[in-house]
N, CA, C and O atoms as a Tripos MOL2 file, in Angstrom:
@<TRIPOS>MOLECULE
protein
  252   251    63     0     0
PROTEIN
NO_CHARGES

@<TRIPOS>ATOM
      1 N         -31.8800   47.7940  -40.3120 N.3       1 UNK1
      2 CA        -31.8860   46.7210  -41.0910 C.3       1 UNK1
      3 C         -31.5370   45.4500  -39.9420 C.2       1 UNK1
      4 O         -30.5640   45.6590  -39.2180 O.2       1 UNK1
      5 N         -32.1580   44.3810  -39.7850 N.am      2 UNK2
      6 CA        -31.9910   43.1590  -39.1090 C.3       2 UNK2
      7 C         -31.1750   42.1760  -39.6900 C.2       2 UNK2
      8 O         -31.3820   41.7320  -40.8190 O.2       2 UNK2
      9 N         -30.1000   41.7590  -38.8360 N.am      3 UNK3
     10 CA        -29.7730   40.6350  -39.8470 C.3       3 UNK3
     11 C         -29.8530   39.0600  -39.2160 C.2       3 UNK3
     12 O         -29.3370   38.6700  -38.1690 O.2       3 UNK3
     13 N         -30.4210   38.5130  -39.8950 N.am      4 UNK4
     14 CA        -31.0320   36.8930  -39.8670 C.3       4 UNK4
     15 C         -30.1620   35.9380  -39.4720 C.2       4 UNK4
     16 O         -29.1390   35.7590  -40.1330 O.2       4 UNK4
     17 N         -30.3990   35.2720  -38.4770 N.am      5 UNK5
     18 CA        -29.4220   34.2250  -37.7670 C.3       5 UNK5
     19 C         -29.7910   33.0700  -38.6170 C.2       5 UNK5
     20 O         -30.8900   32.5790  -38.3610 O.2       5 UNK5
     21 N         -28.9900   32.4430  -39.7360 N.am      6 UNK6
     22 CA        -28.9320   31.0210  -40.0470 C.3       6 UNK6
     23 C         -28.7050   29.8230  -39.1900 C.2       6 UNK6
     24 O         -27.6140   29.7340  -38.6280 O.2       6 UNK6
     25 N         -29.7190   28.7660  -38.9990 N.am      7 UNK7
     26 CA        -29.4220   27.8230  -37.7790 C.3       7 UNK7
     27 C         -28.6180   26.6800  -38.8750 C.2       7 UNK7
     28 O         -28.9230   26.5670  -40.0630 O.2       7 UNK7
     29 N         -27.6690   25.9820  -38.2610 N.am      8 UNK8
     30 CA        -27.2090   24.9630  -38.9380 C.3       8 UNK8
     31 C         -27.8820   23.9020  -38.6600 C.2       8 UNK8
     32 O         -28.0200   23.5780  -37.4810 O.2       8 UNK8
     33 N         -28.3440   23.2710  -39.5170 N.am      9 UNK9
     34 CA        -28.7520   21.7260  -39.4010 C.3       9 UNK9
     35 C         -27.9220   20.5140  -39.6640 C.2       9 UNK9
     36 O         -27.1180   20.4360  -40.5940 O.2       9 UNK9
     37 N         -28.1250   19.7170  -38.9260 N.am     10 UNK10
     38 CA        -26.8990   18.3720  -38.7070 C.3      10 UNK10
     39 C         -27.6550   17.4890  -39.4590 C.2      10 UNK10
     40 O         -28.8740   17.4360  -39.2980 O.2      10 UNK10
     41 N         -26.9950   16.6900  -40.3730 N.am     11 UNK11
     42 CA        -27.3810   15.4550  -41.0280 C.3      11 UNK11
     43 C         -27.7600   14.4960  -39.9090 C.2      11 UNK11
     44 O         -27.0460   14.2980  -38.9260 O.2      11 UNK11
     45 N         -29.1110   13.8310  -40.1610 N.am     12 UNK12
     46 CA        -29.4130   12.4370  -39.3730 C.3      12 UNK12
     47 C         -28.7940   11.1390  -40.3040 C.2      12 UNK12
     48 O         -28.8690   11.0310  -41.5280 O.2      12 UNK12
     49 N         -28.2820   10.3710  -39.5240 N.am     13 UNK13
     50 CA        -27.9750    9.1560  -40.1140 C.3      13 UNK13
     51 C         -28.7550    7.8210  -39.5240 C.2      13 UNK13
     52 O         -29.1460    7.8870  -38.3590 O.2      13 UNK13
     53 N         -28.9730    6.7300  -40.2070 N.am     14 UNK14
     54 CA        -29.4740    5.6440  -39.6960 C.3      14 UNK14
     55 C         -28.8940    5.1550  -38.7390 C.2      14 UNK14
     56 O         -27.7020    4.9960  -39.0000 O.2      14 UNK14
     57 N         -29.2520    4.7410  -37.4470 N.am     15 UNK15
     58 CA        -28.5080    4.2020  -36.5080 C.3      15 UNK15
     59 C         -27.8850    2.8280  -36.7360 C.2      15 UNK15
     60 O         -26.9850    2.5180  -35.9550 O.2      15 UNK15
     61 N         -28.1920    2.0450  -37.5930 N.am     16 UNK16
     62 CA        -27.6810    0.8250  -38.1120 C.3      16 UNK16
     63 C         -26.1160    1.2810  -38.7830 C.2      16 UNK16
     64 O         -25.0690    0.6690  -38.5750 O.2      16 UNK16
     65 N         -26.2730    2.5090  -39.6290 N.am     17 UNK17
     66 CA        -25.0770    2.9580  -40.4390 C.3      17 UNK17
     67 C         -24.0870    3.3860  -39.3730 C.2      17 UNK17
     68 O         -22.9070    3.0640  -39.5070 O.2      17 UNK17
     69 N         -24.5370    4.1760  -38.1910 N.am     18 UNK18
     70 CA        -23.5120    4.6630  -37.0380 C.3      18 UNK18
     71 C         -23.0420    3.2460  -36.6930 C.2      18 UNK18
     72 O         -21.8570    2.9900  -36.9040 O.2      18 UNK18
     73 N         -23.7540    2.3990  -36.2380 N.am     19 UNK19
     74 CA        -23.0930    1.4890  -35.5310 C.3      19 UNK19
     75 C         -22.0910    0.5810  -36.4590 C.2      19 UNK19
     76 O         -20.9880    0.2680  -36.0130 O.2      19 UNK19
     77 N         -22.4010    0.2800  -37.4170 N.am     20 UNK20
     78 CA        -21.5010   -0.1520  -38.4540 C.3      20 UNK20
     79 C         -20.1390    0.6770  -38.3770 C.2      20 UNK20
     80 O         -19.0880    0.0610  -38.5580 O.2      20 UNK20
     81 N         -20.1130    1.9790  -38.1290 N.am     21 UNK21
     82 CA        -18.7450    2.4810  -38.4210 C.3      21 UNK21
     83 C         -18.3910    3.2110  -36.9620 C.2      21 UNK21
     84 O         -17.5560    4.1110  -36.8680 O.2      21 UNK21
     85 N         -19.1380    2.6970  -35.8690 N.am     22 UNK22
     86 CA        -19.0320    3.0860  -34.5410 C.3      22 UNK22
     87 C         -17.4290    3.3220  -34.1340 C.2      22 UNK22
     88 O         -17.0800    4.3190  -33.5020 O.2      22 UNK22
     89 N         -16.7170    2.5350  -34.4650 N.am     23 UNK23
     90 CA        -15.4350    2.6990  -34.2170 C.3      23 UNK23
     91 C         -14.5400    3.7750  -34.9240 C.2      23 UNK23
     92 O         -13.8110    4.5150  -34.2630 O.2      23 UNK23
     93 N         -14.6110    3.8280  -36.0990 N.am     24 UNK24
     94 CA        -14.1560    5.1500  -36.5540 C.3      24 UNK24
     95 C         -14.8340    6.5490  -36.3410 C.2      24 UNK24
     96 O         -14.3370    7.6750  -36.3470 O.2      24 UNK24
     97 N         -16.1690    6.1130  -36.1460 N.am     25 UNK25
     98 CA        -16.5740    7.7400  -35.8000 C.3      25 UNK25
     99 C         -16.5690    8.1250  -34.4250 C.2      25 UNK25
    100 O         -16.4880    9.3040  -34.0790 O.2      25 UNK25
    101 N         -16.6630    7.0370  -33.5240 N.am     26 UNK26
    102 CA        -16.9820    7.2880  -32.2330 C.3      26 UNK26
    103 C         -15.8390    6.6510  -31.2370 C.2      26 UNK26
    104 O         -15.7650    6.9760  -30.0520 O.2      26 UNK26
    105 N         -14.9310    5.6780  -31.8790 N.am     27 UNK27
    106 CA        -13.8560    5.1120  -31.0830 C.3      27 UNK27
    107 C         -14.3920    4.0560  -30.2460 C.2      27 UNK27
    108 O         -13.6020    3.7090  -29.3680 O.2      27 UNK27
    109 N         -15.6460    3.3620  -30.2610 N.am     28 UNK28
    110 CA        -16.0040    2.6580  -29.5300 C.3      28 UNK28
    111 C         -16.5480    1.4160  -30.2030 C.2      28 UNK28
    112 O         -16.9580    1.4500  -31.3630 O.2      28 UNK28
    113 N         -16.5470    0.0640  -29.2920 N.am     29 UNK29
    114 CA        -17.1880   -1.0580  -30.1350 C.3      29 UNK29
    115 C         -18.5250   -1.0440  -30.6110 C.2      29 UNK29
    116 O         -19.1380   -0.1190  -30.0780 O.2      29 UNK29
    117 N         -19.1220   -1.6040  -31.2880 N.am     30 UNK30
    118 CA        -20.6130   -1.5950  -31.7740 C.3      30 UNK30
    119 C         -21.2100   -2.1890  -30.4580 C.2      30 UNK30
    120 O         -22.4060   -1.9520  -30.2910 O.2      30 UNK30
    121 N         -20.6220   -2.8670  -29.5650 N.am     31 UNK31
    122 CA        -21.4550   -3.2710  -28.2040 C.3      31 UNK31
    123 C         -21.4650   -2.1650  -27.2220 C.2      31 UNK31
    124 O         -22.1070   -2.1980  -26.1720 O.2      31 UNK31
    125 N         -20.7410   -1.2110  -27.6050 N.am     32 UNK32
    126 CA        -20.8970   -0.0150  -26.4240 C.3      32 UNK32
    127 C         -21.6590    0.7970  -27.2070 C.2      32 UNK32
    128 O         -22.4880    1.4710  -26.5940 O.2      32 UNK32
    129 N         -21.6080    0.9340  -28.4920 N.am     33 UNK33
    130 CA        -22.6380    1.9100  -29.2290 C.3      33 UNK33
    131 C         -24.3070    1.3200  -28.7370 C.2      33 UNK33
    132 O         -25.2150    2.0390  -28.3200 O.2      33 UNK33
    133 N         -24.3490   -0.0090  -28.9150 N.am     34 UNK34
    134 CA        -25.6050   -0.5700  -28.4630 C.3      34 UNK34
    135 C         -26.1730   -0.1190  -27.4220 C.2      34 UNK34
    136 O         -27.2670    0.4460  -27.4100 O.2      34 UNK34
    137 N         -25.3700   -0.3690  -26.3410 N.am     35 UNK35
    138 CA        -25.6390    0.1300  -24.7120 C.3      35 UNK35
    139 C         -26.1160    1.4130  -24.5570 C.2      35 UNK35
    140 O         -27.0950    1.7120  -23.8740 O.2      35 UNK35
    141 N         -25.4150    2.1850  -25.2010 N.am     36 UNK36
    142 CA        -25.5850    3.9020  -25.3220 C.3      36 UNK36
    143 C         -26.9110    4.1130  -25.6730 C.2      36 UNK36
    144 O         -27.6630    4.8020  -24.9850 O.2      36 UNK36
    145 N         -27.3180    3.4430  -26.9250 N.am     37 UNK37
    146 CA        -28.5150    3.8110  -27.5860 C.3      37 UNK37
    147 C         -29.5040    2.8660  -27.3600 C.2      37 UNK37
    148 O         -30.4500    2.8510  -28.1480 O.2      37 UNK37
    149 N         -29.4800    2.1340  -26.5130 N.am     38 UNK38
    150 CA        -30.3550    0.7980  -26.3070 C.3      38 UNK38
    151 C         -32.0530    1.3080  -26.0650 C.2      38 UNK38
    152 O         -32.9670    0.5510  -26.3920 O.2      38 UNK38
    153 N         -32.3370    2.7680  -25.4160 N.am     39 UNK39
    154 CA        -33.5080    3.3120  -25.0750 C.3      39 UNK39
    155 C         -33.8290    4.5610  -26.2890 C.2      39 UNK39
    156 O         -34.6120    5.5060  -26.1950 O.2      39 UNK39
    157 N         -33.0800    4.2500  -27.2430 N.am     40 UNK40
    158 CA        -33.3290    5.3860  -28.3530 C.3      40 UNK40
    159 C         -34.5490    4.3950  -29.3760 C.2      40 UNK40
    160 O         -34.4880    3.2140  -29.7180 O.2      40 UNK40
    161 N         -35.3290    5.1700  -29.5800 N.am     41 UNK41
    162 CA        -36.6180    4.0280  -30.3950 C.3      41 UNK41
    163 C         -36.7170    4.9240  -31.6820 C.2      41 UNK41
    164 O         -37.7280    4.7110  -32.3520 O.2      41 UNK41
    165 N         -35.7760    5.9800  -32.2010 N.am     42 UNK42
    166 CA        -35.6520    6.5150  -33.5560 C.3      42 UNK42
    167 C         -35.0660    5.5770  -34.6810 C.2      42 UNK42
    168 O         -34.3030    4.6750  -34.3370 O.2      42 UNK42
    169 N         -35.3480    5.7280  -35.8380 N.am     43 UNK43
    170 CA        -34.3990    4.8710  -36.7120 C.3      43 UNK43
    171 C         -33.2290    5.7060  -37.0870 C.2      43 UNK43
    172 O         -32.2470    5.1540  -37.5840 O.2      43 UNK43
    173 N         -33.2550    7.2890  -36.8430 N.am     44 UNK44
    174 CA        -31.9860    7.7540  -37.3900 C.3      44 UNK44
    175 C         -31.6900    8.5440  -36.2200 C.2      44 UNK44
    176 O         -32.4410    8.5640  -35.2450 O.2      44 UNK44
    177 N         -30.4460    9.2970  -36.3040 N.am     45 UNK45
    178 CA        -29.8000   10.1310  -35.1710 C.3      45 UNK45
    179 C         -28.8720   10.9680  -35.6900 C.2      45 UNK45
    180 O         -28.3460   10.5070  -36.7030 O.2      45 UNK45
    181 N         -28.4820   12.0340  -35.3570 N.am     46 UNK46
    182 CA        -27.1570   12.8880  -35.5820 C.3      46 UNK46
    183 C         -26.1510   12.1440  -34.9610 C.2      46 UNK46
    184 O         -26.3690   11.3490  -34.0460 O.2      46 UNK46
    185 N         -24.9570   12.4050  -35.4810 N.am     47 UNK47
    186 CA        -23.8890   12.1640  -35.1270 C.3      47 UNK47
    187 C         -23.5120   12.7240  -33.7250 C.2      47 UNK47
    188 O         -23.1440   11.9920  -32.8060 O.2      47 UNK47
    189 N         -23.6480   14.2680  -33.6120 N.am     48 UNK48
    190 CA        -23.3180   14.5910  -32.1110 C.3      48 UNK48
    191 C         -24.5250   14.2410  -31.2850 C.2      48 UNK48
    192 O         -24.2390   14.1640  -30.0900 O.2      48 UNK48
    193 N         -25.7900   14.0060  -31.5620 N.am     49 UNK49
    194 CA        -26.6580   13.3390  -30.6060 C.3      49 UNK49
    195 C         -26.2770   11.8320  -30.0660 C.2      49 UNK49
    196 O         -26.7430   11.3980  -29.0130 O.2      49 UNK49
    197 N         -25.3590   11.0660  -30.9210 N.am     50 UNK50
    198 CA        -25.1050    9.7360  -30.5310 C.3      50 UNK50
    199 C         -23.8640    9.7290  -29.8030 C.2      50 UNK50
    200 O         -23.6910    8.8090  -29.0030 O.2      50 UNK50
    201 N         -22.7710   10.7990  -29.9810 N.am     51 UNK51
    202 CA        -21.5040   10.8880  -29.3910 C.3      51 UNK51
    203 C         -22.2050   11.2410  -27.9320 C.2      51 UNK51
    204 O         -21.9430   10.4520  -27.0240 O.2      51 UNK51
    205 N         -23.1010   12.3960  -27.6210 N.am     52 UNK52
    206 CA        -23.5230   12.7560  -26.2500 C.3      52 UNK52
    207 C         -24.0210   11.5120  -25.6540 C.2      52 UNK52
    208 O         -23.7180   11.3670  -24.4690 O.2      52 UNK52
    209 N         -24.6500   10.6670  -26.1460 N.am     53 UNK53
    210 CA        -25.3420    9.5280  -25.5900 C.3      53 UNK53
    211 C         -24.2630    8.5910  -25.0380 C.2      53 UNK53
    212 O         -24.1680    8.2410  -23.8620 O.2      53 UNK53
    213 N         -23.3940    8.2040  -26.1420 N.am     54 UNK54
    214 CA        -21.9620    7.4910  -25.7240 C.3      54 UNK54
    215 C         -21.3470    7.7620  -24.6300 C.2      54 UNK54
    216 O         -20.9940    6.9890  -23.7390 O.2      54 UNK54
    217 N         -21.1770    9.3180  -24.7460 N.am     55 UNK55
    218 CA        -20.4210    9.9400  -23.5480 C.3      55 UNK55
    219 C         -20.9080    9.6860  -21.9890 C.2      55 UNK55
    220 O         -20.2430    9.4840  -20.9740 O.2      55 UNK55
    221 N         -22.5900    9.7910  -22.2420 N.am     56 UNK56
    222 CA        -23.0970    9.7340  -20.7040 C.3      56 UNK56
    223 C         -22.8840    8.2660  -20.6310 C.2      56 UNK56
    224 O         -22.3900    7.8850  -19.5690 O.2      56 UNK56
    225 N         -23.1210    7.4380  -21.4390 N.am     57 UNK57
    226 CA        -23.1580    5.8430  -21.1200 C.3      57 UNK57
    227 C         -21.9190    5.5690  -20.4960 C.2      57 UNK57
    228 O         -21.8540    4.9360  -19.4420 O.2      57 UNK57
    229 N         -20.9980    5.9830  -21.0530 N.am     58 UNK58
    230 CA        -19.4450    5.7510  -20.5390 C.3      58 UNK58
    231 C         -19.3640    6.2970  -19.1620 C.2      58 UNK58
    232 O         -18.9260    5.4860  -18.3470 O.2      58 UNK58
    233 N         -19.6580    7.4020  -18.7210 N.am     59 UNK59
    234 CA        -19.7230    8.1090  -17.7650 C.3      59 UNK59
    235 C         -20.6540    7.6280  -16.2660 C.2      59 UNK59
    236 O         -20.4410    7.9850  -15.1080 O.2      59 UNK59
    237 N         -21.7550    6.6800  -16.8140 N.am     60 UNK60
    238 CA        -22.6200    6.2310  -15.9000 C.3      60 UNK60
    239 C         -21.6470    5.5090  -14.7820 C.2      60 UNK60
    240 O         -20.5500    5.0130  -15.0380 O.2      60 UNK60
    241 N         -22.2920    5.5540  -13.4590 N.am     61 UNK61
    242 CA        -21.5580    4.7290  -12.4190 C.3      61 UNK61
    243 C         -21.8890    3.5260  -12.1750 C.2      61 UNK61
    244 O         -23.0630    3.4400  -11.8130 O.2      61 UNK61
    245 N         -21.2000    2.3140  -12.2370 N.am     62 UNK62
    246 CA        -21.5980    0.9500  -12.2990 C.3      62 UNK62
    247 C         -22.2270    0.9030  -10.6500 C.2      62 UNK62
    248 O         -21.6760    1.4360   -9.6870 O.2      62 UNK62
    249 N         -23.4450    0.1650  -10.6190 N.am     63 UNK63
    250 CA        -24.0340    0.0170   -9.3760 C.3      63 UNK63
    251 C         -24.0450   -1.7540   -9.2340 C.2      63 UNK63
    252 O         -24.5090   -2.2890   -8.2270 O.2      63 UNK63
@<TRIPOS>BOND
     1     1     2 1
     2     2     3 1
     3     3     4 2
     4     3     5 am
     5     5     6 1
     6     6     7 1
     7     7     8 2
     8     7     9 am
     9     9    10 1
    10    10    11 1
    11    11    12 2
    12    11    13 am
    13    13    14 1
    14    14    15 1
    15    15    16 2
    16    15    17 am
    17    17    18 1
    18    18    19 1
    19    19    20 2
    20    19    21 am
    21    21    22 1
    22    22    23 1
    23    23    24 2
    24    23    25 am
    25    25    26 1
    26    26    27 1
    27    27    28 2
    28    27    29 am
    29    29    30 1
    30    30    31 1
    31    31    32 2
    32    31    33 am
    33    33    34 1
    34    34    35 1
    35    35    36 2
    36    35    37 am
    37    37    38 1
    38    38    39 1
    39    39    40 2
    40    39    41 am
    41    41    42 1
    42    42    43 1
    43    43    44 2
    44    43    45 am
    45    45    46 1
    46    46    47 1
    47    47    48 2
    48    47    49 am
    49    49    50 1
    50    50    51 1
    51    51    52 2
    52    51    53 am
    53    53    54 1
    54    54    55 1
    55    55    56 2
    56    55    57 am
    57    57    58 1
    58    58    59 1
    59    59    60 2
    60    59    61 am
    61    61    62 1
    62    62    63 1
    63    63    64 2
    64    63    65 am
    65    65    66 1
    66    66    67 1
    67    67    68 2
    68    67    69 am
    69    69    70 1
    70    70    71 1
    71    71    72 2
    72    71    73 am
    73    73    74 1
    74    74    75 1
    75    75    76 2
    76    75    77 am
    77    77    78 1
    78    78    79 1
    79    79    80 2
    80    79    81 am
    81    81    82 1
    82    82    83 1
    83    83    84 2
    84    83    85 am
    85    85    86 1
    86    86    87 1
    87    87    88 2
    88    87    89 am
    89    89    90 1
    90    90    91 1
    91    91    92 2
    92    91    93 am
    93    93    94 1
    94    94    95 1
    95    95    96 2
    96    95    97 am
    97    97    98 1
    98    98    99 1
    99    99   100 2
   100    99   101 am
   101   101   102 1
   102   102   103 1
   103   103   104 2
   104   103   105 am
   105   105   106 1
   106   106   107 1
   107   107   108 2
   108   107   109 am
   109   109   110 1
   110   110   111 1
   111   111   112 2
   112   111   113 am
   113   113   114 1
   114   114   115 1
   115   115   116 2
   116   115   117 am
   117   117   118 1
   118   118   119 1
   119   119   120 2
   120   119   121 am
   121   121   122 1
   122   122   123 1
   123   123   124 2
   124   123   125 am
   125   125   126 1
   126   126   127 1
   127   127   128 2
   128   127   129 am
   129   129   130 1
   130   130   131 1
   131   131   132 2
   132   131   133 am
   133   133   134 1
   134   134   135 1
   135   135   136 2
   136   135   137 am
   137   137   138 1
   138   138   139 1
   139   139   140 2
   140   139   141 am
   141   141   142 1
   142   142   143 1
   143   143   144 2
   144   143   145 am
   145   145   146 1
   146   146   147 1
   147   147   148 2
   148   147   149 am
   149   149   150 1
   150   150   151 1
   151   151   152 2
   152   151   153 am
   153   153   154 1
   154   154   155 1
   155   155   156 2
   156   155   157 am
   157   157   158 1
   158   158   159 1
   159   159   160 2
   160   159   161 am
   161   161   162 1
   162   162   163 1
   163   163   164 2
   164   163   165 am
   165   165   166 1
   166   166   167 1
   167   167   168 2
   168   167   169 am
   169   169   170 1
   170   170   171 1
   171   171   172 2
   172   171   173 am
   173   173   174 1
   174   174   175 1
   175   175   176 2
   176   175   177 am
   177   177   178 1
   178   178   179 1
   179   179   180 2
   180   179   181 am
   181   181   182 1
   182   182   183 1
   183   183   184 2
   184   183   185 am
   185   185   186 1
   186   186   187 1
   187   187   188 2
   188   187   189 am
   189   189   190 1
   190   190   191 1
   191   191   192 2
   192   191   193 am
   193   193   194 1
   194   194   195 1
   195   195   196 2
   196   195   197 am
   197   197   198 1
   198   198   199 1
   199   199   200 2
   200   199   201 am
   201   201   202 1
   202   202   203 1
   203   203   204 2
   204   203   205 am
   205   205   206 1
   206   206   207 1
   207   207   208 2
   208   207   209 am
   209   209   210 1
   210   210   211 1
   211   211   212 2
   212   211   213 am
   213   213   214 1
   214   214   215 1
   215   215   216 2
   216   215   217 am
   217   217   218 1
   218   218   219 1
   219   219   220 2
   220   219   221 am
   221   221   222 1
   222   222   223 1
   223   223   224 2
   224   223   225 am
   225   225   226 1
   226   226   227 1
   227   227   228 2
   228   227   229 am
   229   229   230 1
   230   230   231 1
   231   231   232 2
   232   231   233 am
   233   233   234 1
   234   234   235 1
   235   235   236 2
   236   235   237 am
   237   237   238 1
   238   238   239 1
   239   239   240 2
   240   239   241 am
   241   241   242 1
   242   242   243 1
   243   243   244 2
   244   243   245 am
   245   245   246 1
   246   246   247 1
   247   247   248 2
   248   247   249 am
   249   249   250 1
   250   250   251 1
   251   251   252 2
@<TRIPOS>SUBSTRUCTURE
     1 UNK1         2 RESIDUE 1 A UNK
     2 UNK2         6 RESIDUE 1 A UNK
     3 UNK3        10 RESIDUE 1 A UNK
     4 UNK4        14 RESIDUE 1 A UNK
     5 UNK5        18 RESIDUE 1 A UNK
     6 UNK6        22 RESIDUE 1 A UNK
     7 UNK7        26 RESIDUE 1 A UNK
     8 UNK8        30 RESIDUE 1 A UNK
     9 UNK9        34 RESIDUE 1 A UNK
    10 UNK10       38 RESIDUE 1 A UNK
    11 UNK11       42 RESIDUE 1 A UNK
    12 UNK12       46 RESIDUE 1 A UNK
    13 UNK13       50 RESIDUE 1 A UNK
    14 UNK14       54 RESIDUE 1 A UNK
    15 UNK15       58 RESIDUE 1 A UNK
    16 UNK16       62 RESIDUE 1 A UNK
    17 UNK17       66 RESIDUE 1 A UNK
    18 UNK18       70 RESIDUE 1 A UNK
    19 UNK19       74 RESIDUE 1 A UNK
    20 UNK20       78 RESIDUE 1 A UNK
    21 UNK21       82 RESIDUE 1 A UNK
    22 UNK22       86 RESIDUE 1 A UNK
    23 UNK23       90 RESIDUE 1 A UNK
    24 UNK24       94 RESIDUE 1 A UNK
    25 UNK25       98 RESIDUE 1 A UNK
    26 UNK26      102 RESIDUE 1 A UNK
    27 UNK27      106 RESIDUE 1 A UNK
    28 UNK28      110 RESIDUE 1 A UNK
    29 UNK29      114 RESIDUE 1 A UNK
    30 UNK30      118 RESIDUE 1 A UNK
    31 UNK31      122 RESIDUE 1 A UNK
    32 UNK32      126 RESIDUE 1 A UNK
    33 UNK33      130 RESIDUE 1 A UNK
    34 UNK34      134 RESIDUE 1 A UNK
    35 UNK35      138 RESIDUE 1 A UNK
    36 UNK36      142 RESIDUE 1 A UNK
    37 UNK37      146 RESIDUE 1 A UNK
    38 UNK38      150 RESIDUE 1 A UNK
    39 UNK39      154 RESIDUE 1 A UNK
    40 UNK40      158 RESIDUE 1 A UNK
    41 UNK41      162 RESIDUE 1 A UNK
    42 UNK42      166 RESIDUE 1 A UNK
    43 UNK43      170 RESIDUE 1 A UNK
    44 UNK44      174 RESIDUE 1 A UNK
    45 UNK45      178 RESIDUE 1 A UNK
    46 UNK46      182 RESIDUE 1 A UNK
    47 UNK47      186 RESIDUE 1 A UNK
    48 UNK48      190 RESIDUE 1 A UNK
    49 UNK49      194 RESIDUE 1 A UNK
    50 UNK50      198 RESIDUE 1 A UNK
    51 UNK51      202 RESIDUE 1 A UNK
    52 UNK52      206 RESIDUE 1 A UNK
    53 UNK53      210 RESIDUE 1 A UNK
    54 UNK54      214 RESIDUE 1 A UNK
    55 UNK55      218 RESIDUE 1 A UNK
    56 UNK56      222 RESIDUE 1 A UNK
    57 UNK57      226 RESIDUE 1 A UNK
    58 UNK58      230 RESIDUE 1 A UNK
    59 UNK59      234 RESIDUE 1 A UNK
    60 UNK60      238 RESIDUE 1 A UNK
    61 UNK61      242 RESIDUE 1 A UNK
    62 UNK62      246 RESIDUE 1 A UNK
    63 UNK63      250 RESIDUE 1 A UNK
């Protein structure tokens, strides 16, 4: 008998809602959130995707 693996699906949230709560959720100002998600053209995104983009944005080297 094979065990089946259940995949966890993360809830997606509207970007505008995540932006409104960016300080509480990610510890960043809405302006930083805007910069990190500037090139995202979707209307909703998961919290982990947003966190990953914010982290990448904050670690970019300024030229």
